[in-house]
Structures are given as structure tokens and as C-alpha cells.
C-alpha positions in Angstrom: 76.4 222.5 -4.6 77.8 219.4 -3.2 78.2 217.0 -6.1 82.0 215.8 -6.1 84.2 218.4 -8.0 85.7 217.2 -11.4 83.5 214.4 -11.2 82.0 214.9 -15.1 85.8 215.8 -16.3 87.0 212.6 -15.0 84.2 210.7 -16.5 85.0 212.3 -20.1 88.6 210.9 -19.9 88.1 207.7 -19.7 87.2 205.1 -22.6 83.5 204.5 -21.7 80.8 203.0 -23.8 77.7 204.9 -24.8 75.5 203.0 -22.5 77.5 202.8 -19.6 78.3 206.3 -19.6 74.5 207.1 -19.4 73.7 204.6 -16.6 77.3 206.4 -14.5 75.9 209.8 -15.2 71.9 208.6 -14.0 73.4 207.0 -11.1 75.7 210.1 -10.7 72.6 212.4 -10.8 70.6 210.5 -8.5 74.0 210.3 -5.6 74.2 213.8 -6.0 70.7 214.3 -5.4 70.8 212.1 -2.3 73.8 213.8 -1.2 71.7 217.3 -1.4 68.9 215.8 0.7 70.8 214.6 3.2 73.3 217.1 3.2 71.8 220.7 2.9 69.7 220.3 6.4 73.1 219.7 8.3 74.6 222.3 6.3 71.7 225.0 7.2 71.8 223.7 10.8 75.8 224.4 11.1 76.0 227.9 9.4 76.2 230.6 11.9 72.4 232.6 12.4 73.1 236.0 11.7 70.6 238.7 13.8 68.9 241.5 12.4 71.1 244.0 14.4 74.2 242.6 12.7 73.1 243.6 9.2 73.8 247.3 9.3 73.2 248.1 6.1 69.8 247.2 5.9 69.1 249.7 8.7 71.5 252.5 9.2 70.4 254.6 5.9 67.2 254.3 8.0 68.7 255.9 11.3 70.7 258.6 9.5 69.8 262.3 10.3 67.2 261.1 12.4 66.9 261.2 16.5 66.3 257.7 17.3 64.7 255.7 20.2 65.9 252.2 21.2 63.5 249.4 22.7 66.2 246.8 24.2 67.6 245.7 27.4 70.7 243.7 28.7 69.9 241.1 25.6 70.2 243.9 23.0 73.7 242.6 22.3 76.0 242.8 18.7 79.0 240.7 18.5 79.6 241.0 22.5 78.8 244.8 23.0 75.4 246.7 23.5 73.8 248.0 20.8 73.6 251.2 22.6 77.0 251.4 22.4 77.5 250.2 18.6 75.3 253.1 17.8 76.6 255.5 19.1 80.1 254.6 18.1 78.8 254.8 15.0 77.6 258.2 15.0 73.8 257.1 15.6 72.1 259.8 17.3 70.2 257.9 20.3 68.2 260.1 22.2 66.1 257.8 24.5 65.9 253.9 25.5 62.9 252.4 26.2 63.5 249.9 28.7 60.6 246.8 29.4 59.6 244.7 32.5 62.7 243.5 34.1 64.6 247.2 33.4 67.2 247.9 31.1 69.9 246.0 32.6 67.5 243.0 33.2 67.8 242.3 36.9 64.1 243.7 38.3 61.9 241.1 39.8 58.8 240.0 37.2 55.9 243.0 37.6 58.5 245.3 39.9 57.9 249.4 39.1 60.8 249.9 37.2 62.0 253.6 37.6 63.2 256.0 34.6 66.7 257.2 34.9 70.0 257.4 32.7 72.6 255.1 31.3 75.7 255.9 33.9 78.1 254.6 30.8 76.4 256.9 28.3 74.5 259.6 29.2 71.0 258.2 27.3 67.8 259.1 29.0 66.1 255.4 30.0 62.5 255.4 29.9 60.8 252.9 31.3 57.5 252.0 30.4 56.4 249.5 33.3 56.1 252.2 35.7 52.6 251.4 37.0 50.5 253.9 34.7 49.5 252.9 31.2 52.9 251.3 30.1 52.9 253.8 27.2 55.1 257.0 26.2 53.6 260.2 27.2 53.1 262.9 24.5 56.3 264.5 25.3 58.4 261.2 25.1 57.1 260.7 21.7 58.2 264.4 20.7 61.9 263.3 21.6 62.4 261.0 18.3 61.6 260.4 15.1 62.5 256.1 14.8 61.9 253.7 17.1 64.4 250.8 16.8 63.7 247.3 18.5 66.1 245.3 19.5 64.9 242.5 22.4 65.5 238.6 22.5 61.6 236.8 23.0 61.1 233.3 23.9 57.4 233.0 22.0 55.1 233.0 24.9 51.7 234.5 25.3 52.6 235.7 28.8 56.0 236.6 28.3 55.7 240.4 28.2 58.2 242.1 26.3 55.9 241.9 22.7 53.2 243.6 25.3 55.6 246.4 25.4 56.6 246.5 21.6 53.1 246.3 20.9 51.9 249.3 23.1 55.0 251.3 21.3 54.0 250.7 17.9 50.7 251.6 18.8 52.0 254.8 20.1 53.8 255.2 17.2 51.1 254.6 14.5 49.2 257.9 16.7 52.1 260.2 16.5 53.6 259.3 13.0 56.9 257.6 13.9 58.4 254.7 12.3 59.1 251.4 13.5 62.4 249.1 12.6 62.3 246.0 14.7 65.8 244.3 14.3 64.4 240.4 14.2 65.8 237.4 16.3 65.6 234.0 16.5 62.8 232.5 19.0 63.9 229.4 21.1 60.8 228.4 21.3 59.4 229.1 17.5 59.3 225.3 16.3 56.3 224.2 17.5 53.0 225.9 18.1 50.2 225.1 21.1 48.4 226.0 23.6 45.0 227.5 24.1 44.4 231.0 21.9 43.7 233.9 24.4 40.0 235.0 24.9 40.1 238.7 24.5 38.0 238.5 27.7 41.2 237.8 29.8 43.3 240.3 27.9 45.9 241.4 30.3 49.2 242.5 31.0 50.2 238.3 30.5 47.9 238.7 27.3 47.4 241.1 24.9 46.7 239.5 21.4 44.6 236.6 20.2 47.4 234.1 19.7 48.3 230.9 21.5 50.3 230.2 24.5 53.3 229.1 22.3 52.9 231.3 19.0 56.1 229.9 17.7 56.5 233.5 16.0 59.4 235.8 15.9 58.7 239.3 17.2 59.4 240.4 14.0 56.8 238.2 12.5 54.4 239.1 15.2 54.9 242.6 14.8 53.7 242.1 11.4 50.9 240.2 12.2 49.6 242.8 15.0 49.9 245.3 11.9 48.3 243.6 9.1 45.5 241.8 11.6 44.5 245.0 12.9 44.9 244.3 16.2 46.5 247.7 17.4 44.0 249.8 19.4 41.3 251.6 16.9 43.1 249.4 14.4 45.9 251.7 13.9 48.5 250.4 12.3 52.6 251.7 12.1 55.1 252.5 9.3 56.9 249.0 10.5 60.3 247.9 8.7 61.3 244.4 9.9 65.4 243.1 9.5 64.9 239.6 9.2 67.6 236.9 10.8 69.5 234.9 8.1 70.2 231.4 8.1 67.3 231.0 10.3 64.1 228.5 10.1 61.6 227.9 12.9 63.2 224.2 13.0 66.6 226.0 14.0 67.7 225.4 17.6 69.2 228.6 18.9 70.6 229.1 22.4 70.3 232.2 23.8 73.9 233.5 24.7 72.2 235.7 27.6 69.1 235.1 30.1 66.3 237.2 29.1 65.1 237.5 32.3 66.2 236.5 35.7 64.3 233.7 36.3 65.0 232.3 32.8 68.5 231.4 33.6 69.0 228.5 31.2 67.7 226.5 28.2 66.0 223.9 30.2 63.6 227.0 32.0 63.3 228.9 28.5 62.1 225.2 26.7 59.9 224.0 30.8 58.9 227.8 30.4 55.3 227.0 28.8 54.4 224.0 31.4 55.8 225.7 34.2 54.3 228.8 34.5 50.8 228.3 34.8 51.6 227.1 38.3 51.9 231.1 38.6 48.3 230.9 39.1 48.2 228.3 41.9 49.3 227.7 45.2 52.2 225.7 44.0 55.9 227.1 43.4 57.7 226.7 40.3 61.3 227.3 41.9 61.5 231.4 42.1 63.8 232.2 45.1 66.1 229.1 44.1 68.8 228.0 41.8 66.4 226.2 39.4 63.6 228.7 38.7 61.4 227.1 35.6 62.8 224.0 36.5 60.9 222.4 39.4 57.7 222.5 41.4 56.4 222.2 44.8 54.3 222.5 47.6 54.8 222.1 51.7 51.5 219.9 51.2 52.4 217.5 48.3 53.2 213.8 49.0 55.4 210.9 47.7 58.6 213.1 46.5 61.6 212.7 47.4 62.7 216.1 45.9 62.5 218.8 47.9 63.6 222.8 47.8 62.7 225.8 50.0 62.4 229.3 48.2 64.5 232.0 49.3 64.6 235.8 48.8 67.6 236.2 46.2 68.2 238.7 43.3 65.3 238.7 40.7 63.0 237.1 43.2 63.1 239.0 46.4 59.5 237.8 47.7 58.8 234.8 46.0 56.0 232.5 46.5 56.2 230.6 49.4 59.1 231.8 50.9 61.3 229.9 53.7 59.0 227.0 53.2 59.9 223.4 52.7 58.2 222.4 49.6 58.2 218.9 48.0 57.9 217.8 44.5 59.7 217.2 41.3 63.3 218.2 39.8 62.9 218.5 36.0 66.3 219.9 35.7 67.7 216.1 35.2 66.1 216.2 31.7 68.1 217.1 28.5 67.7 220.6 26.6 67.0 218.5 23.4 64.7 216.3 25.3 62.8 219.4 27.1 62.6 221.2 23.7 61.0 218.0 22.1 58.6 217.9 24.6 57.1 221.4 24.1 53.7 222.6 26.3 52.9 219.6 28.8 50.3 220.1 30.6 50.7 216.9 32.9 53.3 218.5 35.5 50.2 220.8 36.4 47.7 218.0 36.4 49.9 216.1 38.9 50.3 218.2 41.2 46.1 219.2 41.4 45.4 216.1 42.1 48.5 215.1 44.1 47.5 218.3 46.9 43.3 217.4 46.1 41.9 220.7 47.5 40.0 221.1 44.6 39.7 224.6 43.4 41.6 226.3 46.1 44.5 225.1 43.9 43.6 227.7 41.7 43.5 231.6 42.0 42.2 233.8 39.5 45.8 234.7 37.6 45.4 230.8 36.0 42.6 231.8 33.6 44.9 235.2 32.7 47.9 232.8 32.1 45.9 230.3 30.0 43.7 233.0 28.1 40.4 230.9 28.7 38.4 229.2 31.4 37.9 225.5 29.8 41.4 224.8 31.1 40.7 224.8 34.3 37.5 223.3 34.4 38.3 220.0 32.8 41.6 219.7 34.9 39.0 219.3 37.8 37.1 217.0 35.8 39.4 214.9 35.7 40.5 215.1 32.0 44.1 214.1 30.9 46.5 216.4 29.3 45.7 214.6 25.9 41.9 215.3 26.2 42.4 219.1 27.1 45.1 219.5 24.3 42.7 218.1 22.0 40.0 221.0 22.9 42.4 223.7 22.2 44.1 222.2 18.5 41.4 223.6 16.2 42.0 226.9 17.5 45.4 226.6 17.0 45.7 224.9 13.6 43.0 228.1 12.3 46.1 230.7 14.4 48.7 228.3 11.9 46.9 229.4 8.8 46.1 232.9 9.8 49.7 233.6 10.9 51.1 232.2 7.5 51.2 235.4 5.3 53.6 236.8 8.3 56.2 234.6 8.3 59.3 235.5 7.6 60.8 232.3 8.0 60.5 228.4 6.4 58.4 226.5 8.9 
């Protein structure tokens, strides 16, 4: 496909001896093979990724004549237009929207109670799943629709809660006999798998499945695994359809068109999220309440740093940790996006802060175990182990998980 056009015809037109012709043909074949080897990955990288929601021929027929509930938020865009508006314009009967953490417009704080409401533009009821109750739709809500359509941007972390909401919706749909369609999107952290696998005794609102911190799967792939492994309560499975992305592999870089949540404003924060989110289970600030959330970290008592910041009350972080206190620490925002993407999960930041503060167990809160999904990470940090030693502890579990997930992958690794 990348061979020079007309090359064979040009050879035929010349009076070339048989052996020389054969040699040239062999050389030509080798050159073509080399061109394919070199050029194809570049070509794949250059092709536009086509999202699941763009492939209407794959799912509109499944929606016609049905009452549709949309699981989405501000990231549910199709060609710069919200999917809800697209569906209604195409005469799809959307009767309700389920919104996850941060709300339908994506501007609520982490864990903030989000009330049910009505979309002012369309009049479609917005039913919150993060209202402080069981975070599952009521029986009355489940009777309102026939098909659940899910289109939401995830970032591929066990403690990023959108997948948990999807799991709860899948469970409700399994119980009430509703179909689920996932319109898949790329995972910006889908190029690697890392971190401890969740010990299910630490199952919580920030960790719901026995998967690593960085699971490397799209939501569509993860939904397939949840169904296939029987991970829903009572071993239920739902009627699931996944519309995959096109021109995407797990090594394809994907820069998000809009921030997925208030405190992940750019790709630096998204790539640093696996490394800095564990600070949420410590006394250290990771920059909530500043213009660099998840790109900096610090504490008033950390010493030897020239960089400082003061958390303030801002939209998306109304009451951040260490509010109004000057913190000393590190600014990681100077690193390039590609450098941070290659770096992946890096525990040295947490270890650095732990050693600098030198306050022992008071450095941690009980939330740390919920985020890490295990008790041994805290223990090994306290023992003075390096990031490499701690990582070596979880890697056998990661390798087992990678084999376990393989049947559910939709894209080349």
C-alpha cells in the first residue's frame, strides 16, 4: 500500500537482463517491506481517532422506537456538539440523563452532593447518581427507559469514579432487564498498566473492582470485563453492546478536547494523576485550590524547596486541603506532556514528601489505603523502601491482571 505507484510497469519497459531483473525485484520487495515497517505506525498515529458516538450507523437502529437514558456529562461531545442535543435533533427519544460525580455540566467538587434537575436547554430530566444515597437509580427511574446509552470520558484510573457509576448502572440494568450501550472513547492513560491491584476488603467509593490503579482499559473494554468476570453484585450480567473507536490502539496518544473534571484541567494533570492522587490520603496538598491542581504538591512544614503556593477557595475546589496556608514543595508543571506520559505512575513524589516531613504515621490518613487498595504500600514507605522496591511487590499481580483482561480488549496493546 506504500509501494511506489507504477514501479513494476517501469521495470517492464526497460531492457533488463533476467538475473538483474530478479535482483531488482528482490530489492524492490525488501524496500517495500521496509517502507511498510517504518511508515505504517506513523500513518496510524496520524489518522484521526473516530469515537464510538460518531458511528451512528452502529447504534441508532438500537435506539429507534426506544426510551433512552443517557449516562454522560460535559465530555459527551460529538463534533463539538453535546450528544444529548444530537440525539434529540435526530429524533431519538431521550427521556432521562444520569450524571456522575461533578454533575452533568462537570463543575461540582469531588464528592459534592449533586441534586437531580432538568436540563434547561432541552427539558430532559437529569437524575443524579451522586446524591449521598445508594448511588443507584430507584425502581421508579428504571421503569422510565428501555436502553441506557453511556458516553463519558474516563482517564483510566481505579480511583477515578466514572467507571464505578457505570458499574452501578450496569447492575441496575441487569436487575431490571435493560440494555446497555457503551459508546467507547480512548483512555489517555491506556498505554500502560501499573499499581497495586485492589484488595477487595478496601472496596469503596474510590475503588470498586479488583484492578490495578492504572488499568489501561477503555470504559468499553472494562465494561466487557465486568460482565465477563461476573463482577457485578450477585454475579449478574447485563445485555451489553460496545461501539469501539476506530484508528485507535493502546499506544495511541489521545489529548482530551475538554477537561474531564474541574481539577484535571490539562494533560499534565491527567498524566500526573496516578502519581499525585495518593496525596489525597496524606497531609500534603496536591494543588487543589490553585491554577495547577494535580501538578504540584507541598505542605507548610516541608523544607528545602524554593517553590511555594497557597490553596484558595475556587470553583471546583471550594474548600481545598490546607486552605489559606502557604505550602512549600515541588512544581512538576514544567515537565513536557510527553515526558509525563512516559513517566507513568511514580511513587517517588509521595516518598519524597514523607521523608521530608518526617512525622511518621501522622503523614497518612485512613484514606490512603482506600486509594492504594492495599496496606503494604504505606508499610513499605514507612520501612524506607524505594519506589522500585514497592513497584516490584505489585508487578506479579499486574502481570496476572494483564493476562486476565486480554480476552476483553478491543484494541491492540
